[in-house]
N, C-alpha and C positions, 0 to 999 in steps of 0.2 A: 781436745781439739785436733783439727786433722784439716790438710791441704788441699784443694783442688785448684785443676789446671782447665781453662777454658782457652778452645780453638779461636781461633782471629787470623782473618786476612793477610796474606804475607804481606807485611808492610812495605813500603819503597822504597824507603831511607835502609842504606845499606847497613848503617849503626846498628838504626834498631833493629833491621832483619836477624841479626846477629844474638844482639839481648834477646827478640822473643825467642826464638829458637830452640825449644824443650829437645834434648834428646834422649830422654824419657819418652815423649811420645812421639819424634820423628814427625814433630807440625812444629806451626807459630802457636804459642799458647801465652796467657797472661795467669798470674796466679794468686788466690787470696788463700785466705786463711778462715775457720770457721772454728767457732766457740760454741759450746754447747751446755746447759745443765741437766740436772738428772731427769729432767722430763721434755730432754731435747727438746727444749726452744734453742732458738737461736739469737745467743747473748750480744756476741760481736763477732764482725766481720772487718775484717783486717783491708787495709791500703790494696790496692793493685800494684803486682809487681811482674816486670817480664816472664816469661817463662822460664828463663836460663837462671835464674835464682834460687833457692833451695829454701824447703820449707823451713827449718830453721832459721834460717837468715831475716825470713819475715815473720816470725816468733822472735826473733832478737830488735828487730826496726820496729816493731808493732809495741809497746810497754801496755799490759793491764795487769788488773792486781783478781784474785780470786780471795774469798772468804777465806781465813782462816782454817787452817785445818779441813780443807778440802781437797779431794782427789782430782789428781790431772790426767787420766788417757789419752797416753801418746805411744805411737809405735815407733822402729829403728830411726826413724829419720829426725826425728826431735832427740837422738841417746845424751846429748851435753846440755839441753833446755831442761831448767831449774826454775821453780819461784820462791820466793820466799814467802815459809811457814803451808807449803803444798805442799803435799805427798807427789811425788808422778811416779805413775804404774807404767813403767815400760817392760817391753817383752826382755827376757834373755836374750841374747845375741851366742850362736853357736861359736863357738872358739875354732881357731883355722886350724885343722888337722885333730879335731876333738870332737865331741859328742856333748850333747846336753843331758843332764841327769835326767830320771823320771820325773821327778819331782819341777824341774824347772819346764819340760817339755807341760804337766798339765796346767804349770802356771800359766805358761805361754797360752794352750788352748782357753781355758777359764778369760785370761784378759782381750783374747779373741772375739770370745762369745759379747764381751761388753761391747767392744770396738764396732762390730760390725753394725751396731745402731748408730753408731757415727757415720759410717758410710751409710746407713740408710736414710740419713737425715743431706747428705749431699746427693743422693739420688735423688732426695722430694723436690729438693732446691732445684736439679736440672730437669725435673718434668716440663720448665716453660724450654720450649725450645728453640728458643733465644739465646739461651742460657747455653745448651747443649752442644750446639753446633756452630759453626764458622761465623762469628758473628762479624757483620760488613761495617757495622755502623763505626764511621770513621772521628765524629765530634768528639771532642773533648770531654769528659767526665760522661758520655752516656752509656759506653759500656759499664763503667762502676754504678751509674745509675741503675740500669737491669739488672746485677745482680744484687743492688739493694731492695730492689721490687719483687726479684724471687725469694729472696731470703724472708719477706714481709708475709710473702703468700704462704710458704711455708709455714709460719707461724700464728699467719691467718688459720689455714688449716688445721692446725692442733688446739686451736683454740675453738672450734667448733668439732673436730673428730680427737679426740687424746687420745696419743698413743701409752702405751705400757711403758711406766719409768725405768729408767736404764735400771736402776738397783733398787 
């Protein structure tokens, strides 16, 4: 799984402004979490949260289940996140003032080569410019519908032109 942020027009309401401001992107955003399978089909799209909400909190707020003994590839943003009966593959974090061992570096590199495919899925969803650029639609629920349609289009593209499986 991976989180993605989408730019939105700066809200007029002051409380909503501070909630949607993403310090990471230095703009006003909304966030979603995507879950893909090994064929890189999007299985799950989380609810939309303001840009200030961390990816792990989105994962905690949107419970989902995975098959027993499956793998969950995640980045360091999901460090303490785990699911029952699922093996989570998280890269090693460099200790403060220390170094990673060569085996840990090799593991991180191999995991990154798998996770990049998930980032390619997000890029495929953002081919729709309405998702990638600032969305000025203010009607409640329309931004969510646009993201759902973009994810559906990605899955439709995969049905016609399948990608290589993740593993």
